[in-house]
N, C-alpha and C positions, 0 to 999 in steps of 0.2 A: 659091301664087296667090290662095287666100282671104286669108290674111294680108296680101298687097300691096294687095287690093281695099279690106279693113277700114282699113288705115293710110292710105289715100287719102282716106278721110272724116274724118280728124283735122284739127283746126285746125292743129297742129304736133306733131312728137315731142317737143319742148321743154316743151310745156305739159301733157302728158298724164300723168295719175298712173299708177301701176303696176295698181291695183285696176281703174280704167277700162280699161287696155289689155287685161288678161286676163280682164274679166268683163264690165263695162257695154257697151263699144264693140263686141265681138263679137255680143251679143245685140241691143244696139240697131242694128246694121247689118242683121241679119237681117229686123227689123221694119221698118226704112227699105226694104229691098227688097221687102216686102209692100204696104207703103203706096205705093211707086211705082208697083207692077204695078196697084194700085187706083185710081190717079189721085189720092191724097189730098195736099193742101196741106201743107206743114211746119208752117205755123200751126194748121191743124186737129190735127195731131198734138201740138202744144204745149197746146192748150185740152183736150185729152183728157188729156194727163198732169195738167193743173191739177184736173181733175175727179176723177181717179183718187186723187192725192194728198190732196186735200181729204177724199175720202170715207173714206180711212184713219182719220181722226179719229174717225169712229163706233165704232170697233174700238179705238182706242187708249183711248177712254174707260172701257173695261171694267179692272178690276182683273185680275191675272194669277193664278198658280196659288195664291199664299199667301193671298189674299181671295177668290177665286171658283172655286178648284179647276180642274179640267180645264176646265170651259166657259170660265173667265177666260183660262187658257193659249191655247187655241184661238183667242179673240179676239184676243189679242195677236199669235199669228203671222199670222192672217189680215191685221192691220194691218201688220205687217212687210212680208208678200209684197206688199199693195197698193202701200205707198210705194216698195219696190223695184221694182215694175212701172212707177209713175209715173216713178220714174228712168230706166228704160230708153227710155221714150218721150221723156223731156227731152233724153237722148242721140240717140235716132233722129230728132228733129226737125231737128237741126243737121246731122247726117250726111244726111239726105234733101235738105236745102237745098243742101247742097255737091255731092250726085250730080247734082242736077237744075238746079243754077244759080238756085234759086227763093229767093234772099235778098232779104228786104225789110226795111226800117226798122222795121215792125210786129212782124216776128218778132224782130228784135233786143230790143223793148221787152218783148215778151211772154215771150220766154226769161229774161230778166233778172227778169220779175216772178213766174216760175213758183215759185220756193221760197216766196215771200212767201205765195202762194195756198194752198200746201201747209201751211206752219207756223202759219199765224194759226190755223186751225181746230183743228189738232192741240194748240197750246199751250192754247187754251180748253178742248179736251176733258181736257187734264192737269190742268187747274184743277178741273175738275168731278169727276175720278177721285180726286184728292185729298180734296174735299168729302166724297166718299161712303166712301172707304177711307184712313182716317189713324188707325187704332188704335195700329198699332205706334209710329209717330211720336210721338203723344201719350203712350204709355205711356214712351218713352225720354226724352222731356223733361220727365216729371211734370206734364203738363198733364191736368186732369180733362175728361174727353170728355163735353162738353155742348153745347147748341146755341150758347150763346154764343160759347165759346171756339173752337167750329168756324167760325164766322162770321169772328171776329178774325183767326185763324190763314190761313184761306182768303183773305180779303181782302190780308192782308200777301203772301202768295204770289202773288196776282192782281197786284199792283203790281210785284212783282219780274218776273213774267212780261212785264208790259208793256214794262218796260225792257229786259229781255232780248231781246224780239222786236223791238220798234220801235227800239230804240237799237242794243244789241250786235248782233243777227242781221243787220239791214239794213245797218248801217255795214261790219261784218266782211266780208259777201259783196259788197258794192258795190266795196270796196277791191281784194279779191282779184281780181274780175273786171277791175277798172282796170289793175291791174299785169300782168295776162294780156294785155290788149289793147296795152299800151305794149310789152310782150315783142315780141308779134307785129308790131307796127308797125315796129320797128327790124329784125326778122328777114325779113319779108316785104314791108314797104312798106305803102301805104295800101289796096292791093287785096286784101292778106291780114289785115287787121285791121278792127275794128270799133270803133276809137278816135275816138269823137265828143267835140266840144267843146261847150259851153254856147252860144258864139257862132254856131255853125254851126245848132244846133237852135233858137236864138231867130230865125234868119233864116228857118227853114222854118216854125216858127209864124207868123211875120208875114205870111209870103206865103201861107199857108192860109187861104182864106175860111171863115168859121162855116157857112155855107149848105151843108148836106149833108156837113159833115166835124166835127159837134159833137164825137162821141166820139173821133176822131183828134185834134182840138185839146186834149182833155183829156188823153188819152195824151202829146201833146208837152210840154204845160206840166208835167206830172210829170216827164217825162224832162229837160227843162231844168233842174228843180231837182235832179236826181239827179246830173247832170253836173256842176252848181256845187258840190254838196258835195264830190264826188271832187277837183275842182280845189282847192278852198279847204284841203284835207287835205295837197295836194302842192306847195308853194310852190317847193321847189327844182327839182322835175320842170319846172313851170310856167317857171321862169328859163332852164333847160336848153332847153326849147323855144323860147322867144323868141329865145335867143343864135343856136340852129342856124338860126332863120328868117332872122334877120338877115343870116347869114352865108352860108348855102347857098341859101335859099329854099326850095323843097319837099322832101320825103324822097328823091327821086330823086338828088338833087345832093349828098346828104351822103356823104363819102367811105365805101368799105366797110370801110375799117379801123376808123373810128370806131363804125360799125354793129356791128362784131364785139366791140370794145371794151366797148360797151354791153351786148351779148349776154352776154359772159363775166361781168359784174357782174349783171346781170338773172336769169341762168339759176338760180343758187342760190336765188333767192327764190320760184322756181316751186313748191318742195316746201312752202313756207308758204302759198302761194295754194290749193294743193290741199287742205291742213289745213283752210283756213278754208271750204271750199265744203260738198260734200254728204257726201261718203264717212264722213269722221271723224264729223261731227255723227249721221249715220245709224246708225253702228255703236253710239255713244254712247247715243243714243236707244234703240236696239232692246235694249241689255244692261239700261239701268235700268228700262224697262217689264217686261222679262221677269221680273226679280227684284222687281218691284213697289216700287221707290224712285223713281218718275218726276221727282220734284221735284230730284233730283241734277243732271238734265241742265241745269237753268236755273242752277245754281251752276257747272257746267262752262262754260256758254257765256259768263256774266257775267265769270267771274275768268280762268279758262285761255285761252278763246279770245280773250278782249280783250287778254290779256298777249302772246298771238302776234301779233294783229293791229298791236299798238303796235311791237313788235320788228321786224317786215316793214317798216312804215312808216318807223321809224328807220333802218335798214339802206339802204331805198331812197332816201330822200332824203339820206343822207350820201354815197352814192356819186354821187348827181345832182348834188350840190353839188360833189363833186370834179372830175366831168367837164366842169361848167360853168367851173371855174376854170382847167382846161387849153385851153379854146378861145381 
């Protein structure tokens, strides 16, 4: 019975990762039950997750056992626990929204921004950590450990971190979320998906007055840009949607056999969307911080995760083109 209740808070079994099913969702579910009993709104849970996740950066800034002994090791363990806690809340907010029917567009935007709010201060903390603890790296590279060299190498790392965070991380998570929402759209229809378009968001933005809605207008403006970037990256999918609209109108009139055909092609993509979101990133981050080589994470994000994202996009665009040609 408890398993059935937990599964009822999934977006869908298609899009759930194994680690989420056995770990994150069950714990998030119990938090959601507590928040429902206390009358806490899902958006408040999202904000709590942002605060806790960002707070972990203060502990990630410490070196681990190699540089700070047992004190550093415990600081890193606390950082790991805080970020895991933030992720439980990030799961609980969506589960709570589905349990209570309190789904809002603001909640959708906040949920998408949560990982950015976590990782920006964490990335900055890891740059500071390298600035303080870099003896082994300089020794291996044969660089003299002086103030000038420390600043030069730290600034180079900071430039890589900016690219890693604001280009790679944002793009990868945005595309992974987009493909999930596309999958849910064909699986469950408009009601079961949060597939937003820039045209829809632009209309909402234009219809919303500035007076009394200043922050909401800023949120919407940012979200319009977010959806436009997703659309620019998926021209074949956009062509498919246009053709479907011309032929069938709305989603409810698209034949079920076509929707199932789309699901058959899209389902293998879900494993890549899961890799590109939180769990894989977190496991790698935890590992490199605990062994005191945090800079390795950025190479992983820039090269490995970018390659996975490009492969996922290539596969998705190819089958969308094939389906479009069949219409």
